[in-house]
C-alpha positions in Angstrom: -84.1 189.6 -158.6 -80.4 189.2 -158.3 -78.7 186.8 -155.9 -75.4 187.7 -154.2 -73.1 184.9 -152.8 -69.9 185.7 -150.7 -67.6 182.8 -151.0 -64.6 182.9 -148.5 -61.7 180.4 -149.0 -58.4 180.5 -147.0 -56.7 182.7 -149.5 -59.5 183.9 -151.8 -62.6 186.0 -151.3 -64.8 187.1 -154.1 -68.5 188.1 -154.6 -70.6 186.2 -157.0 -73.6 187.9 -158.6 -76.2 185.4 -160.0 -79.3 186.2 -162.0 -82.6 185.3 -160.6 -82.7 182.4 -163.0 -79.5 180.4 -162.4 -78.0 176.9 -162.1 -76.4 175.4 -159.0 -75.4 172.2 -157.3 -73.9 170.4 -160.3 -73.0 166.9 -159.3 -71.2 164.6 -161.8 -70.9 160.8 -161.7 -69.5 158.3 -164.2 -71.8 155.2 -163.4 -70.3 153.0 -166.2 -66.8 153.2 -167.3 -64.8 150.7 -169.4 -62.0 150.6 -171.9 -64.7 150.5 -174.7 -67.2 153.1 -173.6 -68.2 155.3 -170.7 -71.4 156.9 -169.4 -71.8 160.2 -167.7 -74.6 161.2 -165.3 -75.1 164.7 -163.8 -77.7 166.4 -161.7 -78.1 170.1 -161.0 -80.7 172.5 -159.6 -82.4 175.3 -161.7 -83.8 178.3 -160.0 -86.9 180.1 -161.3 -87.0 178.3 -164.7 -90.2 178.2 -166.8 -91.5 176.4 -169.9 -89.3 178.4 -172.1 -86.1 177.5 -170.3 -83.6 175.2 -171.9 -80.3 173.6 -170.6 -77.5 172.8 -172.9 -74.8 170.4 -171.7 -71.6 170.2 -173.4 -68.7 167.7 -172.7 -65.4 169.0 -173.8 -62.0 167.2 -173.9 -58.7 168.6 -172.6 -57.9 170.1 -176.0 -61.1 172.1 -175.8 -62.9 170.0 -178.5 -66.6 169.2 -178.0 -67.1 165.5 -177.4 -70.9 165.6 -177.3 -73.7 167.9 -176.4 -77.3 167.5 -175.3 -80.2 170.0 -174.9 -82.9 169.5 -172.3 -86.2 171.2 -171.4 -85.7 172.9 -168.0 -89.1 173.7 -166.5 -88.5 171.6 -163.4 -86.2 172.7 -160.6 -84.0 169.6 -160.9 -82.5 168.2 -164.1 -80.7 165.1 -164.9 -78.1 165.1 -167.7 -76.8 161.9 -169.3 -74.2 161.1 -171.9 -74.4 157.3 -172.7 -71.9 154.9 -174.4 -69.2 157.6 -175.0 -66.5 156.2 -177.2 -62.7 156.7 -177.2 -62.8 158.3 -173.8 -59.2 158.8 -172.4 -59.4 157.3 -168.9 -58.2 159.2 -165.7 -55.3 157.4 -163.9 -52.3 158.3 -161.8 -49.9 158.4 -164.6 -52.3 160.0 -167.2 -54.8 162.2 -165.3 -57.0 162.9 -168.3 -59.7 165.5 -167.5 -62.8 166.5 -169.4 -65.1 169.5 -168.8 -68.9 169.4 -168.5 -70.2 172.9 -169.4 -73.9 173.5 -168.6 -75.9 176.6 -169.9 -79.3 177.9 -169.0 -80.8 179.4 -172.1 -84.0 181.3 -172.8 -84.7 182.8 -176.2 -81.3 181.9 -177.5 -79.7 183.8 -174.6 -77.4 182.2 -172.1 -78.7 183.4 -168.7 -76.2 181.4 -166.5 -73.4 178.9 -166.9 -71.8 176.3 -164.8 -68.9 173.9 -165.5 -66.7 171.4 -163.7 -64.2 168.9 -164.6 -64.7 165.1 -164.7 -62.4 162.1 -165.0 -63.4 158.7 -166.2 -62.1 156.0 -164.0 -63.3 152.9 -162.0 -61.7 151.2 -159.1 -62.0 148.0 -157.0 -60.6 146.5 -153.8 -60.2 142.8 -154.1 -61.1 140.9 -151.0 -57.9 140.1 -149.0 -56.0 141.3 -152.0 -54.9 144.3 -154.0 -56.4 147.6 -155.4 -57.2 147.9 -159.0 -57.7 151.1 -161.0 -59.3 150.8 -164.5 -58.9 147.0 -164.3 -55.2 147.2 -163.6 -53.5 146.5 -160.2 -52.1 149.6 -158.7 -50.0 149.6 -155.5 -51.1 152.7 -153.5 -47.8 154.5 -152.8 -48.9 157.1 -150.4 -48.0 160.0 -147.9 -50.0 162.4 -145.8 -50.4 166.1 -146.2 -51.0 168.7 -143.5 -52.1 172.2 -144.6 -49.3 174.5 -143.4 -45.9 176.0 -144.3 -43.2 177.9 -142.6 -43.9 181.5 -142.0 -47.6 181.4 -142.9 -49.1 178.4 -141.1 -52.3 177.4 -142.7 -52.7 180.7 -144.5 -51.0 179.3 -147.6 -51.2 180.7 -151.1 -52.4 178.7 -154.1 -48.9 178.7 -155.3 -47.7 177.2 -152.0 -50.5 174.5 -152.1 -49.5 173.7 -155.6 -45.9 173.4 -154.8 -46.6 171.0 -152.0 -48.6 168.7 -154.2 -46.0 168.9 -157.1 -43.2 167.9 -154.7 -45.3 165.0 -153.4 -45.9 163.9 -157.0 -42.3 164.3 -157.8 -41.4 161.8 -155.3 -43.4 159.2 -157.3 -46.4 159.2 -155.0 -49.9 158.2 -156.4 -52.0 158.4 -153.2 -52.3 161.1 -150.5 -54.3 161.1 -147.3 -55.4 164.7 -146.3 -55.0 164.7 -142.6 -57.1 165.2 -140.7 -59.5 167.7 -142.3 -60.7 168.9 -145.7 -58.2 171.2 -147.4 -58.0 174.2 -149.7 -59.9 173.7 -153.1 -56.5 174.2 -154.8 -55.2 170.8 -153.2 -58.1 168.8 -154.7 -57.6 170.6 -158.0 -53.9 169.7 -158.0 -54.7 166.1 -157.1 -57.1 165.8 -160.1 -54.5 167.4 -162.4 -51.4 165.5 -161.1 -52.9 162.1 -160.8 -53.0 161.7 -157.0 -55.7 159.5 -155.5 -57.2 161.1 -152.3 -58.4 159.9 -148.9 -60.5 162.9 -147.7 -61.0 162.8 -144.0 -63.8 163.9 -141.7 -62.1 165.9 -138.8 -63.2 163.4 -136.1 -59.7 162.9 -134.9 -59.6 161.6 -131.3 -61.9 163.0 -128.6 -64.5 160.2 -128.6 -68.2 160.5 -129.1 -69.9 163.9 -128.2 -73.4 165.1 -127.2 -76.3 165.7 -129.6 -75.1 169.1 -130.7 -71.7 167.5 -131.5 -73.3 164.7 -133.4 -75.4 167.1 -135.4 -72.3 169.2 -136.3 -70.2 166.2 -137.2 -72.9 164.9 -139.6 -73.2 168.2 -141.1 -69.4 168.4 -141.7 -69.5 165.1 -143.5 -72.3 166.3 -145.8 -70.4 169.5 -146.5 -67.2 167.6 -147.3 -68.9 165.2 -149.7 -71.0 167.9 -151.4 -68.2 170.4 -151.9 -65.7 167.8 -153.2 -68.1 165.4 -154.9 -66.9 165.9 -158.5 -63.2 165.3 -158.0 -62.1 162.1 -159.7 -59.1 161.9 -157.5 -61.2 161.1 -154.4 -61.7 157.4 -153.7 -62.2 157.5 -149.9 -64.4 159.3 -147.6 -62.8 158.7 -144.2 -65.0 158.9 -141.2 -62.2 159.5 -138.7 -59.0 158.6 -137.0 -58.3 157.3 -133.5 -61.8 158.3 -132.7 -62.2 156.8 -129.1 -58.9 158.2 -128.0 -58.8 160.9 -125.2 -62.5 161.5 -125.0 -63.8 165.0 -124.6 -67.1 164.0 -123.1 -68.0 161.8 -120.2 -68.4 158.2 -121.4 -67.2 159.4 -124.8 -65.0 156.3 -125.4 -68.0 153.9 -125.0 -67.5 151.5 -128.0 -71.2 150.5 -128.3 -72.3 154.1 -128.5 -69.5 155.0 -131.0 -70.5 152.0 -133.2 -74.2 153.1 -133.3 -73.1 156.6 -134.4 -70.3 155.3 -136.8 -72.8 153.2 -138.6 -75.1 156.2 -138.9 -72.3 158.1 -140.4 -71.3 155.2 -142.8 -74.9 154.8 -144.0 -75.1 158.6 -144.6 -72.0 158.8 -146.5 -73.1 156.1 -148.8 -76.5 157.7 -149.2 -74.8 161.0 -150.1 -72.3 159.3 -152.5 -72.8 155.6 -153.3 -69.8 155.6 -155.8 -66.9 155.9 -153.3 -65.6 153.9 -150.2 -65.7 154.7 -146.6 -62.7 154.2 -144.5 -61.4 154.8 -140.9 -58.1 154.4 -139.1 -57.2 152.8 -135.8 -60.7 152.0 -134.5 -60.7 148.3 -134.4 -64.2 147.8 -133.1 -65.5 149.6 -136.2 -63.5 147.8 -138.8 -66.4 145.9 -140.1 -68.6 148.9 -140.3 -66.7 150.9 -143.0 -65.5 149.5 -146.5 -61.8 149.8 -145.9 -59.9 149.8 -142.6 -56.4 150.9 -141.5 -55.1 149.4 -138.3 -52.2 151.2 -136.5 -48.7 149.8 -137.4 -45.7 151.7 -136.2 -43.0 149.1 -136.6 -39.7 150.5 -135.5 -41.0 153.7 -133.9 -43.8 153.5 -131.5 -43.6 149.8 -131.2 -41.1 147.0 -131.9 -38.5 146.8 -134.7 -39.2 147.8 -138.3 -38.2 144.3 -139.2 -41.6 143.1 -137.9 -43.4 144.9 -140.8 -44.0 141.7 -143.0 -45.6 139.9 -140.0 -47.9 142.9 -139.5 -49.2 143.2 -143.0 -49.5 139.4 -143.4 -51.7 139.2 -140.3 -54.0 142.1 -141.2 -54.3 141.1 -144.9 -55.8 137.8 -143.7 -57.9 139.6 -141.1 -59.4 142.5 -142.9 -61.1 142.0 -146.3 -60.0 145.5 -147.5 -56.9 146.4 -145.4 -54.8 149.5 -146.2 -52.0 150.8 -144.0 -51.9 154.5 -143.3 -49.4 156.0 -141.0 -45.9 154.7 -140.4 -42.4 156.3 -140.1 -40.6 158.3 -137.4 -39.0 161.5 -136.6 -35.6 162.8 -137.9 -33.7 166.0 -137.3 -32.4 167.4 -140.6 -28.6 167.2 -140.6 -28.2 164.8 -137.7 -26.3 161.6 -138.5 -24.5 158.8 -136.8 -22.3 155.9 -137.8 -24.4 153.5 -135.6 -28.1 154.6 -135.5 -30.0 153.2 -132.6 -32.3 150.3 -133.7 -33.4 149.2 -130.2 -32.0 145.7 -130.6 -31.7 144.1 -127.2 -33.6 147.0 -125.6 -37.2 146.8 -126.9 -39.6 144.0 -127.7 -38.8 143.6 -131.4 -41.8 141.6 -132.6 -44.5 144.2 -131.7 -45.9 146.7 -134.3 -49.0 148.3 -132.9 -48.9 151.7 -131.4 -49.5 151.7 -127.6 -52.4 153.8 -126.3 -50.0 155.4 -123.9 -46.6 155.5 -125.8 -44.5 156.1 -122.7 -45.6 152.9 -121.2 -43.8 150.7 -123.7 -40.1 151.1 -124.5 -39.8 152.1 -128.1 -37.5 153.9 -130.6 -39.6 157.2 -130.3 -38.3 157.3 -126.7 -34.7 155.9 -126.9 -33.9 156.8 -130.6 -31.4 159.3 -131.9 -33.6 161.0 -134.4 -30.9 160.6 -136.9 -31.5 160.6 -140.6 -29.7 157.4 -140.9 -32.2 155.5 -138.8 -35.2 156.8 -140.6 -33.6 156.1 -144.0 -33.2 152.4 -142.9 -36.7 152.3 -141.5 -38.4 153.6 -144.6 -36.0 151.4 -146.9 -37.3 148.4 -145.1 -41.0 149.2 -145.3 -40.7 149.9 -149.1 -38.8 146.9 -149.7 -41.7 144.9 -148.2 -44.6 146.8 -149.7 -43.1 147.0 -153.3 -42.7 143.3 -153.3 -46.1 142.2 -152.1 -48.4 141.5 -155.0 -51.6 141.1 -152.7 -51.0 144.4 -150.9 -53.4 147.4 -151.4 -50.7 149.8 -150.2 -49.7 152.3 -147.5 -49.2 155.9 -146.7 -46.2 157.3 -144.9 -46.7 159.8 -142.1 -46.2 162.6 -142.8 -44.8 164.4 -145.9 -43.8 167.6 -144.2 -42.8 168.6 -140.7 -45.7 170.3 -139.1 -46.6 172.3 -136.0 -48.0 170.7 -132.9 -48.8 172.0 -129.4 -48.0 168.6 -127.9 -44.1 168.4 -128.4 -42.2 171.3 -126.7 -39.4 169.0 -126.0 -38.7 168.1 -129.7 -35.4 168.9 -131.3 -37.3 171.9 -132.9 -39.9 172.8 -130.3 -43.4 172.3 -131.1 -42.6 170.5 -134.4 -43.7 167.1 -135.4 -40.6 166.1 -137.3 -41.7 163.0 -139.0 -41.6 164.8 -142.4 -39.7 163.7 -145.4 -39.0 167.4 -146.0 -38.8 170.1 -143.4 -41.5 172.8 -143.0 -40.0 174.8 -145.7 -40.0 171.9 -148.2 -36.2 171.2 -148.1 -35.8 167.4 -148.6 -34.3 165.1 -146.0 -32.6 161.9 -147.0 -35.7 159.9 -146.6 -37.3 161.8 -149.5 -34.8 160.2 -151.8 -35.4 156.8 -150.5 -39.1 157.1 -151.5 -38.1 158.7 -154.8 -35.8 155.7 -155.6 -38.6 153.2 -155.3 -41.5 155.2 -156.7 -40.3 157.8 -159.3 -40.0 155.9 -162.7 -39.8 159.0 -165.0 -37.0 161.0 -163.8 -33.6 159.3 -163.5 -31.5 160.3 -160.6 -28.9 159.2 -158.1 -28.3 160.5 -154.6 -25.4 159.7 -152.2 -26.5 159.4 -148.6 -26.2 162.2 -147.2 -25.5 165.8 -148.4 -25.8 167.1 -144.9 -23.2 164.7 -143.6 -20.0 166.3 -144.9 -17.9 165.8 -141.7 -17.3 162.4 -140.3 -14.7 160.7 -138.1 -13.4 157.3 -137.2 -10.2 155.2 -136.6 -7.9 154.8 -139.6 -8.5 151.6 -141.5 -12.2 151.3 -140.4 -14.4 150.7 -143.4 -17.6 152.7 -143.7 -20.8 151.8 -145.6 -22.1 154.1 -148.2 -25.6 153.9 -149.6 -26.7 155.4 -152.9 -30.4 155.9 -153.6 -31.3 155.8 -157.3 -34.0 154.5 -159.6 -31.5 153.6 -162.2 -31.0 149.9 -162.9 -27.3 150.2 -162.2 -25.0 152.6 -160.4 -21.2 152.8 -160.3 -19.5 154.6 -157.3 -16.2 156.3 -157.4 -14.0 157.4 -154.4 -11.4 160.0 -155.2 -11.5 159.2 -158.9 -11.2 155.4 -158.4 -14.1 153.1 -159.3 -15.5 150.9 -156.5 -17.4 148.9 -158.9 -20.9 148.9 -160.5 -23.9 147.4 -158.8 -27.4 146.4 -160.1 -30.4 147.7 -158.3 -32.6 144.9 -156.7 -35.6 146.0 -154.8 -35.4 142.7 -152.7 -32.0 143.6 -151.3 -31.4 145.7 -148.3 -30.2 148.4 -147.8 -30.7 150.8 -150.7 -31.9 148.0 -153.0 -28.4 146.6 -153.1 -26.7 150.0 -153.9 -24.4 150.0 -150.9 -20.5 149.9 -150.9 -18.0 149.4 -148.1 -15.0 151.8 -148.4 -12.1 153.4 -146.5 -11.9 157.1 -146.4 -8.5 158.9 -146.4 -7.9 161.7 -143.8 -9.0 165.0 -145.1 -11.1 165.6 -148.2 -12.8 162.7 -150.0 -14.9 163.0 -153.2 -17.6 160.6 -153.8 -19.3 160.4 -157.2 -22.2 158.1 -158.2 -23.0 157.4 -161.8 -26.5 156.0 -162.5 -27.1 154.4 -165.9 -30.5 153.9 -167.4 -31.5 151.1 -169.8 -31.3 153.5 -172.7 -27.8 154.6 -171.9 -28.5 157.9 -170.1 -26.1 158.7 -167.3 -27.0 160.8 -164.2 -24.4 161.8 -161.5 -24.3 162.9 -157.9 -21.2 164.2 -156.1 -20.4 164.6 -152.4 -17.3 165.8 -150.7 -16.7 164.3 -147.2 -14.1 165.6 -144.7 -12.9 162.7 -142.7 -10.7 162.6 -139.6 -9.0 159.9 -137.8 -9.0 161.8 -134.4 -12.1 161.8 -132.3 -13.3 165.0 -130.7 -13.1 165.3 -127.0 -15.9 166.5 -124.7 -17.4 169.8 -125.7 -15.9 172.8 -124.0 -17.8 175.7 -125.6 -19.7 177.2 -128.5 -18.4 179.4 -131.3 -20.2 181.6 -133.7 -19.6 182.1 -137.4 -21.7 183.6 -140.2 -22.0 183.9 -144.0 -24.1 186.3 -145.9 -26.9 184.6 -148.0 -28.0 185.5 -151.6 -31.1 187.1 -150.1 -28.9 189.6 -148.1 -29.7 188.0 -144.8 -27.1 186.3 -142.6 -26.9 182.6 -141.6 -25.5 182.5 -138.1 -23.9 179.1 -137.2 -23.0 177.8 -133.7 -20.6 175.0 -133.5 -19.8 173.0 -130.4 -16.0 172.6 -130.0 -13.7 170.7 -127.7 -10.6 172.3 -126.0 -8.6 172.0 -129.1 -11.2 173.7 -131.2 -12.4 170.5 -133.0 -16.0 170.3 -133.9 -17.8 167.9 -131.5 -19.7 165.6 -134.1 -21.5 163.8 -131.1 -22.9 166.9 -129.5 -26.7 167.2 -129.7 -27.6 169.5 -126.8 -30.1 172.3 -127.2 -28.9 175.8 -127.8 -30.6 179.2 -127.8 -29.9 182.0 -130.2 -30.8 185.6 -129.5 -30.2 188.7 -131.6 -29.1 191.5 -129.2 -29.2 194.4 -131.8 -29.1 195.3 -135.3 -31.4 192.6 -136.7 -34.3 190.2 -136.3 -34.0 186.4 -136.1 -36.2 184.1 -138.2 -38.0 182.5 -135.3 -41.0 180.3 -134.7 -40.8 179.0 -138.2 -40.2 175.4 -137.2 -37.3 174.9 -139.6 -33.7 174.0 -139.1 -32.7 177.7 -139.5 -36.0 179.3 -138.2 -36.0 178.5 -134.5 -34.2 180.3 -131.7 -34.4 177.1 -129.6 -33.0 174.1 -131.3 -31.0 170.9 -130.7 -27.7 170.6 -132.5 -27.1 168.3 -135.3 -23.7 166.8 -135.2 -22.4 169.8 -133.2 -24.0 172.5 -135.3 -27.1 174.6 -135.3 -27.9 177.7 -137.4 -30.4 180.6 -137.6 -31.3 183.0 -140.4 -31.1 186.7 -139.4 -32.4 189.8 -141.2 -30.3 192.9 -140.7 -32.1 196.1 -139.8 -30.3 199.1 -141.4 -26.5 199.6 -141.5 -26.1 202.3 -138.9 -25.4 199.8 -136.1 -23.6 196.5 -135.8 -25.5 193.2 -135.9 -24.9 191.5 -132.5 -25.8 187.8 -131.8 -25.5 185.5 -128.9 -25.8 181.7 -128.4 -25.9 179.8 -125.0 -27.3 176.9 -123.4 -27.3 175.1 -120.0 -23.7 174.2 -120.2 -22.1 177.3 -121.7 -22.5 180.9 -121.1 -23.1 183.3 -123.9 -20.9 183.4 -127.0 -21.1 186.5 -129.0 -20.6 187.6 -132.6 -20.6 191.2 -133.9 -21.0 191.9 -137.6 -20.1 195.6 -138.4 
């Protein structure tokens, strides 16, 4: 008899043909791991075996060399495999994600009938009560972010290459921890986390909605089982999260009843430990269930949904004392790529500065999410402050910024890019915002760099003689800044200093072109540079009087059409942030509904500019574009 299994993944579909006698359900654990020796325990199912059946298990290192092998009689349908006191094992950690392969063969009469294999990493971890996290006996600060499974132009139907690119970019930032929000993701993501050294919070998709009926409960418990069984062997996973904001916006009558939720949450927690006693359970923003799970994350949105970012230290001090195993997942705020201001709105004098918890109804409490300017400058400062605190707290488990990439949402049609949650460190097409380099300056210790804030802020204005602050984000121990060929001095990096870990200079621009050059110097004498040209004017623009259109041809053959708000003298209005609407009238197609700064027909301006990419259709007719908004009638551009 032959068994056929159709396996369907988001990108991949293939048909597996199995012999009547075959292996399945390989589950691997490492019950004892130390620097001296390690044990491996695996279980698997055997279909239709008999007294002549044997199973050979081979442990192979990353170079393809056999570490050890064992042969077992396989008459029973279930088999346990063990390798004890393995010596000289290279441990899996976030800097050195060493992986081994366990290969299992079903053999009869010296013939291999079926074969299974999966990879394994040897590591152990511990959460100290009211203290830090330890991996393989060493304290590790969890430096994390969140990953949603989508990308511009394809949504969730991402290729394996796109999944991998996401995870590599996350790792390049120096990240060692990622929360997969709010659902299991493509197998390629877990594979990448194993290979790159990213610890994982894997989450049950109980996100808001409250407690459901009996069918809902059965389905939710079934999903938890599927998540754990499918991803059981990944050494990167340390958390099985049971949900997020679970009582919020109930879908069922009385669905937010805390007593009923707690009964079911305890059932899920016990079930998770039954299925996998080796990992921790977790939950975010459900305070009534904090003592049910192993690790808890309260809601702290200092400087966005509540209070000032300067309240962050008070928040983590309180929660470290209150919860034995406290981790902070979700913080940050929205920023519109390319929007800058000399004086970002901080809320001082307008909001209650000491709060930090996200309100249930965000519009009921004055906060930066409501009154802020969505500038990259503000978000840079917010993240810089959070990282300064977390990096210097020796008893903190760690945190995870929300979220790595801008992502689609049906809830935010009013956003600068409609229906986009713009809290990402990169846009929906993986183009880094300034905030990406803030994180990289704190977290990446292997790739020296220096980055002048900001490469999308190339036109600025202000009175003659008014000094401006320039921050440089770098992981080098010292940086020297030059303005128009003249050194402004060298500064030492100090993670306790704010802003930019002390790499901040006050300078006076001249009118016209200014060239900034930062030179970072490593301890071994290596130099890395960054350069930025800034056009500065002493004359402030007046009120916007219209829109103009320009274009440039891109390397891919498409056109980038740019709308600029101008005053009566034709000067760019750097303070204009209103929404504009693009339309291709003939001869081409706009890149629309991509959720990117150049892929939306409806978009708010960033310092008086907005752009859209357009693909030309043939050459037998001109390409005609239009831009308009509520204040200005259509402006037209024709490209012959």
